[in-house]
VMD Tcl script that builds the backbone (N, CA, C; Angstrom):
set m [mol new atoms 522]
animate dup $m
set s [atomselect $m all]
$s set {name element resname resid chain x y z} {
  {N N MET 1 A 80.685 157.639 52.107}
  {CA C MET 1 A 79.622 156.698 52.316}
  {C C MET 1 A 78.269 157.344 52.094}
  {N N THR 2 A 78.123 158.588 52.526}
  {CA C THR 2 A 76.867 159.288 52.313}
  {C C THR 2 A 76.589 159.436 50.831}
  {N N GLU 3 A 77.645 159.683 50.032}
  {CA C GLU 3 A 77.445 159.831 48.596}
  {C C GLU 3 A 76.883 158.550 47.981}
  {N N SER 4 A 77.367 157.395 48.387}
  {CA C SER 4 A 76.879 156.154 47.799}
  {C C SER 4 A 75.423 155.900 48.188}
  {N N VAL 5 A 75.027 156.302 49.419}
  {CA C VAL 5 A 73.633 156.150 49.823}
  {C C VAL 5 A 72.761 157.060 48.976}
  {N N SER 6 A 73.207 158.311 48.778}
  {CA C SER 6 A 72.446 159.237 47.956}
  {C C SER 6 A 72.330 158.727 46.538}
  {N N GLU 7 A 73.434 158.215 46.000}
  {CA C GLU 7 A 73.384 157.678 44.648}
  {C C GLU 7 A 72.442 156.477 44.587}
  {N N SER 8 A 72.495 155.651 45.601}
  {CA C SER 8 A 71.637 154.470 45.638}
  {C C SER 8 A 70.167 154.865 45.671}
  {N N VAL 9 A 69.843 155.863 46.496}
  {CA C VAL 9 A 68.463 156.327 46.601}
  {C C VAL 9 A 68.029 156.963 45.283}
  {N N ALA 10 A 68.907 157.772 44.719}
  {CA C ALA 10 A 68.559 158.470 43.482}
  {C C ALA 10 A 68.346 157.494 42.328}
  {N N THR 11 A 69.131 156.439 42.256}
  {CA C THR 11 A 68.992 155.521 41.130}
  {C C THR 11 A 67.874 154.505 41.336}
  {N N SER 12 A 67.566 154.175 42.580}
  {CA C SER 12 A 66.525 153.173 42.802}
  {C C SER 12 A 65.134 153.787 42.832}
  {N N GLY 13 A 65.026 155.078 43.100}
  {CA C GLY 13 A 63.730 155.738 43.140}
  {C C GLY 13 A 62.979 155.427 44.424}
  {N N PRO 14 A 61.801 156.012 44.547}
  {CA C PRO 14 A 61.005 155.781 45.751}
  {C C PRO 14 A 60.524 154.332 45.812}
  {N N PRO 15 A 60.235 153.857 47.002}
  {CA C PRO 15 A 59.747 152.476 47.117}
  {C C PRO 15 A 58.412 152.319 46.392}
  {N N ARG 16 A 58.140 151.112 45.939}
  {CA C ARG 16 A 56.903 150.843 45.221}
  {C C ARG 16 A 56.213 149.651 45.842}
  {N N VAL 17 A 54.899 149.628 45.695}
  {CA C VAL 17 A 54.105 148.505 46.186}
  {C C VAL 17 A 53.271 147.960 45.035}
  {N N PRO 18 A 53.075 146.656 45.010}
  {CA C PRO 18 A 52.253 146.083 43.939}
  {C C PRO 18 A 50.767 146.291 44.221}
  {N N VAL 19 A 50.021 146.632 43.190}
  {CA C VAL 19 A 48.561 146.724 43.293}
  {C C VAL 19 A 47.933 146.029 42.091}
  {N N THR 20 A 46.817 145.405 42.337}
  {CA C THR 20 A 45.990 144.860 41.263}
  {C C THR 20 A 44.586 145.403 41.488}
  {N N VAL 21 A 44.107 146.137 40.513}
  {CA C VAL 21 A 42.824 146.831 40.618}
  {C C VAL 21 A 41.987 146.479 39.400}
  {N N GLY 22 A 40.721 146.215 39.621}
  {CA C GLY 22 A 39.796 146.075 38.503}
  {C C GLY 22 A 39.319 147.461 38.136}
  {N N VAL 23 A 39.630 147.919 36.934}
  {CA C VAL 23 A 39.230 149.255 36.498}
  {C C VAL 23 A 38.298 149.111 35.303}
  {N N ASN 24 A 37.062 149.486 35.508}
  {CA C ASN 24 A 36.037 149.387 34.466}
  {C C ASN 24 A 35.977 147.984 33.870}
  {N N GLY 25 A 36.109 146.996 34.748}
  {CA C GLY 25 A 35.988 145.607 34.326}
  {C C GLY 25 A 37.258 144.959 33.822}
  {N N VAL 26 A 38.370 145.688 33.836}
  {CA C VAL 26 A 39.650 145.153 33.367}
  {C C VAL 26 A 40.624 145.107 34.535}
  {N N SER 27 A 41.242 143.955 34.769}
  {CA C SER 27 A 42.215 143.825 35.846}
  {C C SER 27 A 43.532 144.473 35.422}
  {N N VAL 28 A 44.045 145.346 36.296}
  {CA C VAL 28 A 45.281 146.073 36.019}
  {C C VAL 28 A 46.237 145.860 37.179}
  {N N SER 29 A 47.462 145.431 36.891}
  {CA C SER 29 A 48.486 145.263 37.917}
  {C C SER 29 A 49.633 146.228 37.636}
  {N N ARG 30 A 50.049 146.944 38.663}
  {CA C ARG 30 A 51.145 147.909 38.543}
  {C C ARG 30 A 51.915 147.958 39.850}
  {N N GLN 31 A 53.089 148.575 39.795}
  {CA C GLN 31 A 53.873 148.928 40.972}
  {C C GLN 31 A 53.685 150.438 41.149}
  {N N VAL 32 A 53.231 150.859 42.323}
  {CA C VAL 32 A 52.987 152.281 42.557}
  {C C VAL 32 A 53.683 152.734 43.823}
  {N N GLU 33 A 53.925 154.029 43.917}
  {CA C GLU 33 A 54.450 154.596 45.151}
  {C C GLU 33 A 53.359 154.499 46.217}
  {N N PRO 34 A 53.735 154.214 47.446}
  {CA C PRO 34 A 52.733 154.090 48.511}
  {C C PRO 34 A 51.877 155.339 48.690}
  {N N ARG 35 A 52.410 156.505 48.359}
  {CA C ARG 35 A 51.664 157.759 48.523}
  {C C ARG 35 A 50.880 158.153 47.272}
  {N N SER 36 A 50.927 157.337 46.246}
  {CA C SER 36 A 50.201 157.615 44.998}
  {C C SER 36 A 48.699 157.650 45.254}
  {N N VAL 37 A 48.039 158.694 44.738}
  {CA C VAL 37 A 46.582 158.780 44.884}
  {C C VAL 37 A 45.908 158.240 43.625}
  {N N LEU 38 A 44.694 157.761 43.813}
  {CA C LEU 38 A 43.974 157.060 42.763}
  {C C LEU 38 A 43.759 157.911 41.508}
  {N N VAL 39 A 43.491 159.193 41.669}
  {CA C VAL 39 A 43.256 160.036 40.497}
  {C C VAL 39 A 44.496 160.093 39.605}
  {N N ASP 40 A 45.687 160.147 40.206}
  {CA C ASP 40 A 46.914 160.172 39.411}
  {C C ASP 40 A 47.150 158.826 38.732}
  {N N PHE 41 A 46.878 157.748 39.436}
  {CA C PHE 41 A 47.001 156.404 38.862}
  {C C PHE 41 A 46.089 156.267 37.646}
  {N N LEU 42 A 44.844 156.694 37.788}
  {CA C LEU 42 A 43.887 156.577 36.683}
  {C C LEU 42 A 44.288 157.454 35.500}
  {N N ARG 43 A 44.623 158.697 35.775}
  {CA C ARG 43 A 44.918 159.644 34.705}
  {C C ARG 43 A 46.295 159.417 34.082}
  {N N GLU 44 A 47.324 159.277 34.923}
  {CA C GLU 44 A 48.693 159.233 34.413}
  {C C GLU 44 A 49.137 157.826 34.025}
  {N N ASP 45 A 48.839 156.847 34.859}
  {CA C ASP 45 A 49.287 155.485 34.561}
  {C C ASP 45 A 48.390 154.782 33.554}
  {N N LEU 46 A 47.074 155.027 33.652}
  {CA C LEU 46 A 46.139 154.300 32.790}
  {C C LEU 46 A 45.568 155.141 31.643}
  {N N GLY 47 A 45.810 156.443 31.664}
  {CA C GLY 47 A 45.322 157.304 30.584}
  {C C GLY 47 A 43.817 157.541 30.611}
  {N N LEU 48 A 43.174 157.307 31.752}
  {CA C LEU 48 A 41.737 157.538 31.897}
  {C C LEU 48 A 41.529 158.952 32.434}
  {N N THR 49 A 41.410 159.902 31.534}
  {CA C THR 49 A 41.395 161.309 31.924}
  {C C THR 49 A 39.994 161.868 32.170}
  {N N GLY 50 A 38.982 161.022 32.157}
  {CA C GLY 50 A 37.632 161.480 32.464}
  {C C GLY 50 A 37.504 161.949 33.898}
  {N N THR 51 A 38.212 161.312 34.799}
  {CA C THR 51 A 38.229 161.726 36.202}
  {C C THR 51 A 39.089 162.982 36.295}
  {N N LYS 52 A 38.501 164.049 36.787}
  {CA C LYS 52 A 39.195 165.338 36.812}
  {C C LYS 52 A 39.849 165.601 38.164}
  {N N VAL 53 A 40.761 166.568 38.172}
  {CA C VAL 53 A 41.444 167.009 39.385}
  {C C VAL 53 A 41.146 168.487 39.566}
  {N N SER 54 A 40.733 168.851 40.779}
  {CA C SER 54 A 40.466 170.259 41.041}
  {C C SER 54 A 41.023 170.669 42.389}
  {N N CYS 55 A 40.279 170.433 43.452}
  {CA C CYS 55 A 40.667 170.960 44.762}
  {C C CYS 55 A 41.788 170.165 45.433}
  {N N GLU 56 A 41.862 168.887 45.144}
  {CA C GLU 56 A 42.824 167.978 45.781}
  {C C GLU 56 A 42.699 167.965 47.304}
  {N N LEU 57 A 41.499 168.329 47.800}
  {CA C LEU 57 A 41.246 168.381 49.244}
  {C C LEU 57 A 39.953 167.662 49.637}
  {N N GLN 58 A 39.325 166.987 48.703}
  {CA C GLN 58 A 38.122 166.216 48.975}
  {C C GLN 58 A 36.912 167.103 49.278}
  {N N VAL 59 A 36.809 168.261 48.612}
  {CA C VAL 59 A 35.666 169.136 48.868}
  {C C VAL 59 A 34.812 169.451 47.645}
  {N N CYS 60 A 35.271 169.163 46.439}
  {CA C CYS 60 A 34.514 169.606 45.268}
  {C C CYS 60 A 33.757 168.498 44.544}
  {N N GLY 61 A 34.163 167.251 44.711}
  {CA C GLY 61 A 33.471 166.139 44.074}
  {C C GLY 61 A 33.857 165.863 42.636}
  {N N VAL 62 A 34.705 166.675 42.057}
  {CA C VAL 62 A 35.084 166.528 40.651}
  {C C VAL 62 A 35.761 165.184 40.373}
  {N N CYS 63 A 36.511 164.678 41.333}
  {CA C CYS 63 A 37.310 163.470 41.126}
  {C C CYS 63 A 36.594 162.187 41.562}
  {N N THR 64 A 35.296 162.242 41.776}
  {CA C THR 64 A 34.569 161.088 42.301}
  {C C THR 64 A 34.621 159.901 41.354}
  {N N VAL 65 A 34.992 158.758 41.914}
  {CA C VAL 65 A 34.924 157.462 41.225}
  {C C VAL 65 A 34.260 156.491 42.199}
  {N N LEU 66 A 33.899 155.332 41.712}
  {CA C LEU 66 A 33.312 154.321 42.587}
  {C C LEU 66 A 34.349 153.248 42.879}
  {N N VAL 67 A 34.541 152.940 44.138}
  {CA C VAL 67 A 35.417 151.850 44.564}
  {C C VAL 67 A 34.510 150.829 45.241}
  {N N ASP 68 A 34.429 149.668 44.623}
  {CA C ASP 68 A 33.494 148.636 45.075}
  {C C ASP 68 A 32.085 149.198 45.244}
  {N N GLY 69 A 31.705 150.071 44.301}
  {CA C GLY 69 A 30.354 150.607 44.263}
  {C C GLY 69 A 30.090 151.819 45.124}
  {N N ARG 70 A 31.067 152.231 45.910}
  {CA C ARG 70 A 30.832 153.395 46.768}
  {C C ARG 70 A 31.671 154.574 46.281}
  {N N PRO 71 A 31.082 155.773 46.323}
  {CA C PRO 71 A 31.810 156.942 45.830}
  {C C PRO 71 A 32.958 157.331 46.754}
  {N N VAL 72 A 34.101 157.631 46.144}
  {CA C VAL 72 A 35.258 158.121 46.881}
  {C C VAL 72 A 35.866 159.291 46.128}
  {N N SER 73 A 36.570 160.129 46.853}
  {CA C SER 73 A 37.321 161.229 46.244}
  {C C SER 73 A 38.674 160.667 45.836}
  {N N ALA 74 A 38.868 160.494 44.546}
  {CA C ALA 74 A 40.101 159.883 44.042}
  {C C ALA 74 A 41.324 160.764 44.289}
  {N N CYS 75 A 41.109 162.037 44.607}
  {CA C CYS 75 A 42.248 162.934 44.857}
  {C C CYS 75 A 42.916 162.671 46.197}
  {N N THR 76 A 42.232 161.983 47.102}
  {CA C THR 76 A 42.821 161.685 48.409}
  {C C THR 76 A 42.830 160.188 48.721}
  {N N PHE 77 A 42.272 159.378 47.854}
  {CA C PHE 77 A 42.200 157.933 48.069}
  {C C PHE 77 A 43.492 157.310 47.555}
  {N N LEU 78 A 44.217 156.630 48.432}
  {CA C LEU 78 A 45.489 156.039 48.033}
  {C C LEU 78 A 45.279 154.877 47.074}
  {N N THR 79 A 46.086 154.823 46.030}
  {CA C THR 79 A 46.010 153.740 45.058}
  {C C THR 79 A 46.201 152.395 45.749}
  {N N ALA 80 A 47.118 152.328 46.691}
  {CA C ALA 80 A 47.375 151.074 47.406}
  {C C ALA 80 A 46.132 150.580 48.132}
  {N N ASP 81 A 45.278 151.512 48.569}
  {CA C ASP 81 A 44.040 151.116 49.244}
  {C C ASP 81 A 43.009 150.542 48.269}
  {N N ALA 82 A 43.229 150.725 46.990}
  {CA C ALA 82 A 42.336 150.160 45.977}
  {C C ALA 82 A 42.774 148.757 45.553}
  {N N ASP 83 A 43.873 148.281 46.110}
  {CA C ASP 83 A 44.360 146.943 45.763}
  {C C ASP 83 A 43.267 145.912 46.029}
  {N N GLY 84 A 42.934 145.138 45.013}
  {CA C GLY 84 A 41.911 144.111 45.132}
  {C C GLY 84 A 40.493 144.617 44.948}
  {N N ALA 85 A 40.325 145.904 44.731}
  {CA C ALA 85 A 38.997 146.503 44.594}
  {C C ALA 85 A 38.607 146.646 43.123}
  {N N ASP 86 A 37.330 146.909 42.915}
  {CA C ASP 86 A 36.814 147.243 41.586}
  {C C ASP 86 A 36.559 148.739 41.544}
  {N N VAL 87 A 37.162 149.408 40.582}
  {CA C VAL 87 A 37.017 150.849 40.425}
  {C C VAL 87 A 36.241 151.116 39.143}
  {N N THR 88 A 35.241 151.986 39.255}
  {CA C THR 88 A 34.483 152.408 38.075}
  {C C THR 88 A 34.688 153.902 37.898}
  {N N THR 89 A 35.108 154.280 36.699}
  {CA C THR 89 A 35.276 155.686 36.343}
  {C C THR 89 A 34.178 156.061 35.356}
  {N N VAL 90 A 34.122 157.322 35.010}
  {CA C VAL 90 A 33.111 157.770 34.056}
  {C C VAL 90 A 33.259 157.046 32.714}
  {N N GLU 91 A 34.482 156.654 32.364}
  {CA C GLU 91 A 34.690 155.916 31.115}
  {C C GLU 91 A 34.005 154.551 31.154}
  {N N GLY 92 A 33.774 154.028 32.353}
  {CA C GLY 92 A 33.154 152.719 32.502}
  {C C GLY 92 A 31.636 152.744 32.540}
  {N N LEU 93 A 31.030 153.923 32.452}
  {CA C LEU 93 A 29.569 154.003 32.488}
  {C C LEU 93 A 28.920 153.520 31.199}
  {N N SER 94 A 29.441 153.955 30.081}
  {CA C SER 94 A 28.821 153.597 28.802}
  {C C SER 94 A 29.134 152.155 28.444}
  {N N ASP 95 A 28.304 151.610 27.599}
  {CA C ASP 95 A 28.491 150.248 27.103}
  {C C ASP 95 A 28.863 150.380 25.628}
  {N N GLY 96 A 30.155 150.515 25.374}
  {CA C GLY 96 A 30.595 150.765 23.997}
  {C C GLY 96 A 30.120 152.137 23.547}
  {N N GLN 97 A 29.312 152.170 22.498}
  {CA C GLN 97 A 28.789 153.434 21.973}
  {C C GLN 97 A 27.452 153.819 22.609}
  {N N THR 98 A 26.924 152.969 23.492}
  {CA C THR 98 A 25.638 153.233 24.126}
  {C C THR 98 A 25.857 153.921 25.468}
  {N N LEU 99 A 25.333 155.128 25.593}
  {CA C LEU 99 A 25.486 155.874 26.832}
  {C C LEU 99 A 24.669 155.237 27.955}
  {N N HIS 100 A 25.150 155.392 29.164}
  {CA C HIS 100 A 24.402 155.007 30.353}
  {C C HIS 100 A 23.186 155.938 30.444}
  {N N PRO 101 A 22.061 155.471 31.004}
  {CA C PRO 101 A 20.883 156.337 31.128}
  {C C PRO 101 A 21.164 157.672 31.819}
  {N N LEU 102 A 22.069 157.705 32.779}
  {CA C LEU 102 A 22.421 158.979 33.409}
  {C C LEU 102 A 23.085 159.923 32.416}
  {N N GLN 103 A 23.992 159.389 31.610}
  {CA C GLN 103 A 24.655 160.219 30.610}
  {C C GLN 103 A 23.637 160.765 29.610}
  {N N GLU 104 A 22.722 159.915 29.168}
  {CA C GLU 104 A 21.668 160.367 28.247}
  {C C GLU 104 A 20.821 161.460 28.883}
  {N N SER 105 A 20.457 161.258 30.137}
  {CA C SER 105 A 19.619 162.223 30.825}
  {C C SER 105 A 20.337 163.552 31.029}
  {N N PHE 106 A 21.638 163.520 31.314}
  {CA C PHE 106 A 22.395 164.764 31.441}
  {C C PHE 106 A 22.372 165.540 30.126}
  {N N VAL 107 A 22.495 164.845 29.018}
  {CA C VAL 107 A 22.434 165.499 27.709}
  {C C VAL 107 A 21.024 166.053 27.468}
  {N N ASP 108 A 20.016 165.214 27.689}
  {CA C ASP 108 A 18.627 165.610 27.426}
  {C C ASP 108 A 18.170 166.779 28.289}
  {N N HIS 109 A 18.689 166.889 29.501}
  {CA C HIS 109 A 18.271 167.949 30.422}
  {C C HIS 109 A 19.268 169.110 30.476}
  {N N PHE 110 A 20.207 169.130 29.555}
  {CA C PHE 110 A 21.211 170.202 29.498}
  {C C PHE 110 A 21.896 170.376 30.859}
  {N N ALA 111 A 22.265 169.243 31.465}
  {CA C ALA 111 A 22.838 169.241 32.807}
  {C C ALA 111 A 24.355 169.415 32.795}
  {N N LEU 112 A 24.879 169.936 31.717}
  {CA C LEU 112 A 26.304 170.225 31.663}
  {C C LEU 112 A 26.525 171.425 30.769}
  {N N GLN 113 A 27.562 172.161 31.094}
  {CA C GLN 113 A 27.961 173.261 30.235}
  {C C GLN 113 A 29.425 173.069 29.882}
  {N N CYS 114 A 30.326 173.444 30.771}
  {CA C CYS 114 A 31.741 173.250 30.440}
  {C C CYS 114 A 32.120 171.777 30.541}
  {N N GLY 115 A 31.404 171.005 31.372}
  {CA C GLY 115 A 31.629 169.567 31.483}
  {C C GLY 115 A 32.688 169.143 32.482}
  {N N PHE 116 A 33.376 170.083 33.094}
  {CA C PHE 116 A 34.465 169.724 34.000}
  {C C PHE 116 A 33.963 168.935 35.213}
  {N N CYS 117 A 32.837 169.327 35.767}
  {CA C CYS 117 A 32.312 168.665 36.962}
  {C C CYS 117 A 31.460 167.446 36.632}
  {N N THR 118 A 31.079 167.286 35.378}
  {CA C THR 118 A 30.124 166.252 34.980}
  {C C THR 118 A 30.533 164.840 35.391}
  {N N PRO 119 A 31.774 164.400 35.197}
  {CA C PRO 119 A 32.120 163.038 35.611}
  {C C PRO 119 A 31.853 162.784 37.098}
  {N N GLY 120 A 32.177 163.734 37.950}
  {CA C GLY 120 A 31.936 163.579 39.382}
  {C C GLY 120 A 30.456 163.484 39.706}
  {N N PHE 121 A 29.653 164.331 39.070}
  {CA C PHE 121 A 28.204 164.282 39.277}
  {C C PHE 121 A 27.627 162.960 38.770}
  {N N LEU 122 A 28.097 162.501 37.632}
  {CA C LEU 122 A 27.601 161.225 37.104}
  {C C LEU 122 A 27.912 160.066 38.048}
  {N N MET 123 A 29.127 160.051 38.577}
  {CA C MET 123 A 29.519 158.942 39.444}
  {C C MET 123 A 28.787 158.998 40.787}
  {N N MET 124 A 28.605 160.182 41.346}
  {CA C MET 124 A 27.833 160.298 42.588}
  {C C MET 124 A 26.387 159.883 42.347}
  {N N SER 125 A 25.846 160.277 41.216}
  {CA C SER 125 A 24.464 159.933 40.887}
  {C C SER 125 A 24.305 158.441 40.682}
  {N N LYS 126 A 25.271 157.822 40.026}
  {CA C LYS 126 A 25.214 156.374 39.823}
  {C C LYS 126 A 25.222 155.643 41.158}
  {N N ALA 127 A 26.076 156.072 42.067}
  {CA C ALA 127 A 26.123 155.442 43.390}
  {C C ALA 127 A 24.775 155.564 44.092}
  {N N LEU 128 A 24.155 156.719 43.985}
  {CA C LEU 128 A 22.849 156.930 44.603}
  {C C LEU 128 A 21.797 156.012 43.981}
  {N N LEU 129 A 21.746 155.971 42.656}
  {CA C LEU 129 A 20.722 155.183 41.964}
  {C C LEU 129 A 20.957 153.680 42.080}
  {N N ASP 130 A 22.189 153.285 42.338}
  {CA C ASP 130 A 22.484 151.862 42.527}
  {C C ASP 130 A 22.118 151.384 43.930}
  {N N GLY 131 A 21.718 152.301 44.795}
  {CA C GLY 131 A 21.355 151.949 46.171}
  {C C GLY 131 A 20.071 151.131 46.221}
  {N N ASP 132 A 19.703 150.750 47.419}
  {CA C ASP 132 A 18.540 149.891 47.626}
  {C C ASP 132 A 17.209 150.586 47.365}
  {N N GLU 133 A 17.165 151.888 47.595}
  {CA C GLU 133 A 15.915 152.616 47.422}
  {C C GLU 133 A 16.039 153.620 46.280}
  {N N VAL 134 A 14.926 153.814 45.577}
  {CA C VAL 134 A 14.907 154.816 44.517}
  {C C VAL 134 A 14.731 156.175 45.188}
  {N N PRO 135 A 15.652 157.099 44.960}
  {CA C PRO 135 A 15.617 158.374 45.683}
  {C C PRO 135 A 14.552 159.327 45.154}
  {N N ASP 136 A 14.043 160.163 46.060}
  {CA C ASP 136 A 13.175 161.259 45.649}
  {C C ASP 136 A 14.057 162.500 45.454}
  {N N ARG 137 A 13.432 163.599 45.059}
  {CA C ARG 137 A 14.176 164.830 44.769}
  {C C ARG 137 A 15.017 165.283 45.967}
  {N N GLU 138 A 14.442 165.229 47.147}
  {CA C GLU 138 A 15.160 165.668 48.347}
  {C C GLU 138 A 16.421 164.822 48.579}
  {N N ALA 139 A 16.317 163.524 48.380}
  {CA C ALA 139 A 17.473 162.642 48.567}
  {C C ALA 139 A 18.542 162.910 47.506}
  {N N ILE 140 A 18.110 163.223 46.297}
  {CA C ILE 140 A 19.058 163.538 45.218}
  {C C ILE 140 A 19.842 164.804 45.558}
  {N N VAL 141 A 19.125 165.838 45.950}
  {CA C VAL 141 A 19.772 167.106 46.302}
  {C C VAL 141 A 20.770 166.890 47.446}
  {N N GLU 142 A 20.343 166.157 48.474}
  {CA C GLU 142 A 21.226 165.909 49.613}
  {C C GLU 142 A 22.460 165.115 49.211}
  {N N HIS 143 A 22.274 164.112 48.363}
  {CA C HIS 143 A 23.392 163.253 47.956}
  {C C HIS 143 A 24.419 164.016 47.110}
  {N N LEU 144 A 23.952 164.956 46.330}
  {CA C LEU 144 A 24.848 165.687 45.419}
  {C C LEU 144 A 25.409 166.973 46.012}
  {N N GLU 145 A 25.052 167.287 47.266}
  {CA C GLU 145 A 25.465 168.574 47.814}
  {C C GLU 145 A 26.972 168.730 47.978}
  {N N GLY 146 A 27.728 167.658 47.950}
  {CA C GLY 146 A 29.178 167.746 48.063}
  {C C GLY 146 A 29.884 167.979 46.736}
  {N N ASN 147 A 29.123 168.013 45.652}
  {CA C ASN 147 A 29.712 168.260 44.332}
  {C C ASN 147 A 29.472 169.710 43.940}
  {N N ILE 148 A 30.501 170.328 43.379}
  {CA C ILE 148 A 30.420 171.741 43.025}
  {C C ILE 148 A 30.381 171.897 41.509}
  {N N CYS 149 A 29.452 172.750 41.049}
  {CA C CYS 149 A 29.362 173.126 39.634}
  {C C CYS 149 A 29.304 174.641 39.573}
  {N N ARG 150 A 30.093 175.217 38.690}
  {CA C ARG 150 A 30.123 176.671 38.591}
  {C C ARG 150 A 29.337 177.189 37.389}
  {N N CYS 151 A 28.695 176.274 36.622}
  {CA C CYS 151 A 28.047 176.701 35.382}
  {C C CYS 151 A 26.526 176.533 35.360}
  {N N THR 152 A 26.025 175.392 35.796}
  {CA C THR 152 A 24.629 175.044 35.505}
  {C C THR 152 A 23.608 175.557 36.499}
  {N N GLY 153 A 24.001 175.911 37.696}
  {CA C GLY 153 A 23.026 176.294 38.701}
  {C C GLY 153 A 22.354 175.096 39.346}
  {N N TYR 154 A 22.830 173.910 39.106}
  {CA C TYR 154 A 22.413 172.662 39.748}
  {C C TYR 154 A 21.047 172.134 39.324}
  {N N GLU 155 A 20.093 172.983 39.031}
  {CA C GLU 155 A 18.732 172.521 38.733}
  {C C GLU 155 A 18.696 171.493 37.603}
  {N N PRO 156 A 19.360 171.735 36.474}
  {CA C PRO 156 A 19.332 170.726 35.404}
  {C C PRO 156 A 19.964 169.391 35.815}
  {N N ILE 157 A 20.958 169.452 36.686}
  {CA C ILE 157 A 21.604 168.222 37.157}
  {C C ILE 157 A 20.627 167.415 37.998}
  {N N VAL 158 A 19.971 168.075 38.931}
  {CA C VAL 158 A 18.992 167.402 39.779}
  {C C VAL 158 A 17.860 166.842 38.919}
  {N N GLU 159 A 17.392 167.615 37.943}
  {CA C GLU 159 A 16.316 167.147 37.061}
  {C C GLU 159 A 16.750 165.922 36.261}
  {N N ALA 160 A 17.987 165.904 35.799}
  {CA C ALA 160 A 18.484 164.758 35.032}
  {C C ALA 160 A 18.499 163.498 35.883}
  {N N VAL 161 A 18.974 163.610 37.112}
  {CA C VAL 161 A 19.027 162.451 38.007}
  {C C VAL 161 A 17.608 162.039 38.397}
  {N N GLU 162 A 16.771 163.022 38.645}
  {CA C GLU 162 A 15.382 162.734 39.016}
  {C C GLU 162 A 14.654 161.992 37.888}
  {N N HIS 163 A 14.943 162.353 36.658}
  {CA C HIS 163 A 14.333 161.683 35.503}
  {C C HIS 163 A 14.693 160.194 35.484}
  {N N VAL 164 A 15.956 159.874 35.717}
  {CA C VAL 164 A 16.382 158.470 35.734}
  {C C VAL 164 A 15.771 157.753 36.939}
  {N N ALA 165 A 15.696 158.440 38.069}
  {CA C ALA 165 A 15.084 157.840 39.264}
  {C C ALA 165 A 13.615 157.507 38.999}
  {N N GLU 166 A 12.909 158.395 38.298}
  {CA C GLU 166 A 11.504 158.128 37.955}
  {C C GLU 166 A 11.388 156.907 37.058}
  {N N LYS 167 A 12.291 156.759 36.122}
  {CA C LYS 167 A 12.307 155.558 35.260}
  {C C LYS 167 A 12.520 154.306 36.104}
  {N N LEU 168 A 13.374 154.408 37.117}
  {CA C LEU 168 A 13.638 153.272 37.997}
  {C C LEU 168 A 12.385 152.856 38.758}
  {N N ARG 169 A 11.596 153.844 39.139}
  {CA C ARG 169 A 10.357 153.538 39.855}
  {C C ARG 169 A 9.404 152.757 38.971}
  {N N GLY 170 A 9.478 153.024 37.660}
  {CA C GLY 170 A 8.557 152.368 36.726}
  {C C GLY 170 A 9.139 151.113 36.095}
  {N N GLY 171 A 10.398 150.831 36.307}
  {CA C GLY 171 A 11.023 149.656 35.708}
  {C C GLY 171 A 12.517 149.815 35.598}
  {N N PRO 172 A 13.167 148.823 35.020}
  {CA C PRO 172 A 14.632 148.846 34.916}
  {C C PRO 172 A 15.120 149.965 33.997}
  {N N HIS 173 A 16.297 150.501 34.341}
  {CA C HIS 173 A 16.878 151.588 33.545}
  {C C HIS 173 A 18.001 151.119 32.636}
  {N N GLY 174 A 18.244 149.868 32.572}
  {CA C GLY 174 A 19.256 149.360 31.635}
  {C C GLY 174 A 20.527 148.974 32.265}
}
mol reanalyze $m
mol bondsrecalc $m
mol representation Tube
mol addrep $m
């Protein structure tokens, strides 16, 4: 009897739950394991590899995506918890071939080198700039302090975000 239970478990696989998530404006429905984390769902199930994986402990910021407009660490956020939510990844920032102003500013200010941390910084910055108030330099630094970069020394990143924030003070950024 134990053998048939083992065979049954082995052939049926782990339990799955249905999720429907809006990802970069597209509704996606899948069956996922209850313990599936959002970064794996995005990268493996949907092929959206812009969101990176690093610490898997919610300390580096590399895997940051927006869920209903708020930044989350996709490495620890359960896919099932995103059911019914809108998720924005770095792939969803640009409008076709037109870069988002943050992406343009990162290029213009040399705010990336290897690029591994860039998606997380872009998504955290977008969440900050989408807020009710236009941030000053101090608010930018504080908001980004949970993201780690091993290449740029942070200054170009802060300058890039500050540049877009200054544009916001003077008018719409697109």
